[in-house]
N, C-alpha and C positions, 0 to 999 in steps of 0.2 A: 333443700335437695335431699332426696333419700340416699341412704348409705349405699343401696344396691346400684343406684345410678352413678354415684361417685366411683364405685369400684368398676363399673362397666367402662366408664371413661378412662380409668387407669388401664384397664385391660386393652382398650383400643390403642392407647398410647404405647404400651409395650408391644402390641402387634405392629405398629408403625416402625418402632425401633428395630424389631426383628426383620421386617421387610427391608429396611434400610441396609442392614448388614448383609443380607443375602443378595439383594439386587444391585448394590453399589460397591460394597467392600469385597465380598467373596467371589466376585465375577471375573476379576482380572486374570486369574490363572487360566480360565476357560479360553480366553481369546489371546493369551500371551503367545507371541511369536518372537523368537530371539533375533535380534538384528545381526546381520552378517558382519562379523568383526574382521579386521585385518588379521592375517595369519601372525600369530605370536610365536617367537622362537621357543623351542621346547626347553624351558629352564629345568634344571635338575630339581627333583622333589624328594623330600623326606616324608615317608609314610610312617606315622607313629601309632603304635598299638600298646595299650596298657593291659597286662594280663595278670590276674590273680587266681591261681588254681584253674587254669583254662586249658589244661593239656589236651583234653578230648576235642574241644573246639578248635584249637590250633592245629591239631592233627587233621581235622576235617576241612578247615576253611582257609588256612594260611596260604595254600598253594594258589588259590584264586587271586590273592593279592600280589604274590611274588611273581606271577607270570603275566603281568600287565604288558601290553604292547606299547612300550614307551622307551625312548632312547637311553635315558639316564635317571635312575631313581634308586633310593635305598629304603629298606624297611627296617625300622627300629622297634623291637619288642621290649618293653620294660617289664621284667619279671618282678612283680610286687610281692615278695615274700611268699611265693607259692610253696605249698607243702605236698603237691602232687607231682606228676612227672613232667611238668612244664619245662624244666631245665633240660631234661633228656630229649624231649620232642624238639626243642629249639636247636640243640646240638646236632640232632639228626638232619634237620633241614639246612643248617649252616654248611654241612658237608656238600650239599647239592647246589645251594644258591649262594653265590658270592656277594650278593647285595643285601643279605640278611645280617643284621647286627643286633646284638642283645646287650642290655644292661640290667642291673637288678637292684632291688632294695632288700636288704637282709630282713629276715623275720624278726620283728621286735615287738615288745609288749606295748609300746606306746601307740595309741590309736592315731591313725592319719587318714586323710581322705585321698581320693584319686588325684587330687591336685598335685600331690608330691610326685606321683609317678609321671604325670603329664609334664611337670617342670623338668624332671630328670631326662625324660625323653627328648624334650626340646633342647636341653643343653647338649645332649649327645648328637643332635642332628647336624649334618654337615652343610645343609642347603637352606636357602632363605625361605622357600615355600614349604609349608608343613601341611600335610593332609592326614586328618585323623579318622580312624575307625576303631571299632571294638574287636576284641578277640573272638567274639561269637558272631561276627559279621562275615559275609562273603559277597562277592559280586558275580553276576551272571555273564559278564562279558570281559574281554581283555582290553576294552576301551574306556573303562571307568576313569582311569587316571587322565587319559587324553581329553575326555569330555569335561573334566574339571579344569584342566590346564588351559582350555580355551578362554577362560575368564581371568587369567593371570596377567592383567594389564598393569601398567606402572602405577595407576591410581588405586588399584584394587588392594584391599587389605583383608577382606573376608569373602569367601564363597560358600553359600549355603546350598545344600542339596538334600535330597529325600532319603531317609533311612526307613525302609519298609520292613515288614515281618513276613516270613515265609507262610504261605497259605496251608492250612490244614482243615480238616472237617469239624473240629471241635467248636462248640459254641463260644468258649472263652477266647479262642483264637480270633474269632470274628469280632468280638467286642474289642479286643486289644487292637486289632487292625483298624476298626472303625475309629476308635479313639485316636490312633496315630494319624490317620489320614485327615480327620477333622482338625486336629492341632496343626497339621501341615497346611491345610487350607487357610488357616488363620495366619501363620507366620509368613507363608509365601505371598499371600495377597497383601498383607501389610507392608512387606518388603517392596512389592511392586507399587504400592502407594507411597513409596519413599519413607517408610517408617519401619525399618528392620528392627526387630526386638529380640529375636532368638535364633539359634540354630541347634542342631543335635550333634553330639560328639560322635555319633555313628557315621557321620558323613559331613565333615566340615574342614575347610581349608583356611589358613591364615598365615601371616608372615612371622618369621622368627624375630627379626629386629624389632617389630612393633610390639611383640609380646613382652620383650624385656624393657622396652620403652614405657609401655603402659602399666606393667606390673599388675595385671587384672585380679590376681588372687589375694592381694594384700588386704582388701576390704572384706573378703568373704571367707577367710580361713576357718571361721567357726562353723561353716556349712559343709556337709558331706558332698552335696551336689553343687552344681554351678560352674564347673570347669568349662562348660561350653556356652550355655545360654546367658549366663551373667556377663561373660566376656563380650559376647555379641551385643547384649543389651546396653552395656555402658559405652562401648566404643564404636559400634557400627553406625553408619549414617547413609544417607541417600547417595553420597558421592563415592564412598569407599567399599560398598557392598554390592555383590552380584549374586544372582540365584542361578541354579542350573536345574532344568526340568527334563533334560534328555533322559529317556528311560535307561540308557546305557550308564548314566551317572548314579543310578539307584544302588544302594547297598541293601542287603537282606540279612536278617538274623532270625533265629528261632524265638518264638514268643514263649512266655511263661506258660506252664501247663497246670499250675496250681493257682487258684483264685487269690489266696491270701499272699502268695509271693508276689503276684502282680500288684496287689494293693500296696504292699510294702515298697515296691519299686516306685509306684505313683506317689506315695507319701514323700519319698526322698525328692522326687522331681518337683513336686508342688511347693516344697519349702523355699525354693528360690524365688517364687513369684512375689513375695513380700519385698524383695530387694530390687524389683524392676523400677524403672523410671516412672514417675507419677503419670505421665501422659499414656504410657503403656498400660498401667493399671486401670486407668479410666476407660480406655478403648476395649480392653479385654473384659473388664468388669461390667461394662455396659452391655456387652453381648450376653454374658453369663447371667447377670441379674435380671435383665429383661426377659430372657428365656425362662428362667425359673418362675418369675412372677406371671408371665403369660400362661404357663401351665397351671400354676396355683390358682389364679383368679378364674381361669376357665372352669376348673373343677368346682370351685367355691360357688360361682354364679350358676353353674349348671345344676348343682344340688338345690340352690335356691329357686330354680326354674325361672330365672330372670332373663327375658329376651333370648330364649334358647335358640331360636332360628338365626338370630344375628351372631350368637356365640359360635354356632356350628359353621356358619358361612366364613367367619374370620379364621376359625381354626383350620378349615380345609383350604382356604386361600393360602395361609402360611404353609401348610403341609405340601401343597402343590408347588409353591415357589421353592421351598426347601428341597423337595425331591428333585426338581429340575436342576437347580444349581449344584447340589451335591452329586447328582448323577454325572454331569459333565466334568466336574472336578475329579470324580473317581475314575472316569475314562482317562484323564490326564495322568493320574497316579497308578493306573493299571490295577484298580481295586473294584471293578464293576460288579463283582459278585455280591458286594455288601449293600447294594442299593435297596434291596428288598427289606432291609432291616432299619431303614433310616429313622422312622418315628420311634420304634421300639428302643433302639440303641441310644437315640437322642435323649429319651427320658431316663433310661437306666444310667447312662453316664452322667447325666445331670445330677441324679441322686447320689451316685458314687462320689463324684467330685465334691459335692456339697458336704458329704459325710467326712471325706478326707480333710478338707479345709477345716472343719470343726475339730476333728481329732488332732490335727497338726497344731492347732492353737494351744493345746495342752501338752502334747508330746514334743519334747525338745530334741532328743538325740536319735540319729539314724546311722546305720552302718552302710559303707559302700559294698562290702562283700561279707 
């Protein structure tokens, strides 16, 4: 059998794997309709925000969190050794909002991750249910907390929701938002297939008692990231995890405006993937590797001029399937304007992620801020 034919068979196999992911795995969010749950009593909630030199963001966004339409909640901001005006901004808001509390970590020379601030915030919390977001996040409705609370049943330990980025006209913003929504398509759909594997700290709820029972940071203190996704990865399951896709539950933040700052952020986030459970690595790696090899073999065989008509047919079939599935998912996540960039961003992000994984293999240390 000729090498070209073997490679074409491999190309066809990766095509089938890609079609499997798009038509079976990534389709659940499109048809997802939340079951009507019995009304759950409005339990008090502690909203926790970790802030390191976030004076400007707190000034702009904290009000949207503090003015939620909810009977009883507190907002705890952990001031992690800030050297800007974070302290003064918080003091100003405390004069107006009685439900705002602050705690702080003194500026020290010893390096520490966000996990320390998260732990201090949880210890300071007065209530069982904890809802996390970031200092640079805001919500567009006063029903964010209520939409998350609807999932707080007795069996629930984790509630995963969407953390979006505010839309701008920049090309980088579109790439970042596409990356964010594609990652969301993955973790929400796997959660609907009863395989929850991650959540984002910009919009995540879990229980205080379970946090201290599980002690999720003990195994991962050497990593800067992982305060959110690794906790979910290790302890979330089909019975204790719920998702929330109501647009009122979405949080928003400003995306990076400098390419290399965004790359540095992605480097931190991707360091946690090596700590995921094996089954999650296989499922995520299967999609990533099959996508990479699909494009690679397409180009290789195209330049060899081997069965070009079949190559093009398979390429465009996948492209059409991908376009349709991603389009309807983007409608769900309110990101429809990105649909015109699907193929372009799919390839760009594939190369970026491949490069970051390669770089992370050699680079060991990352900073939170």
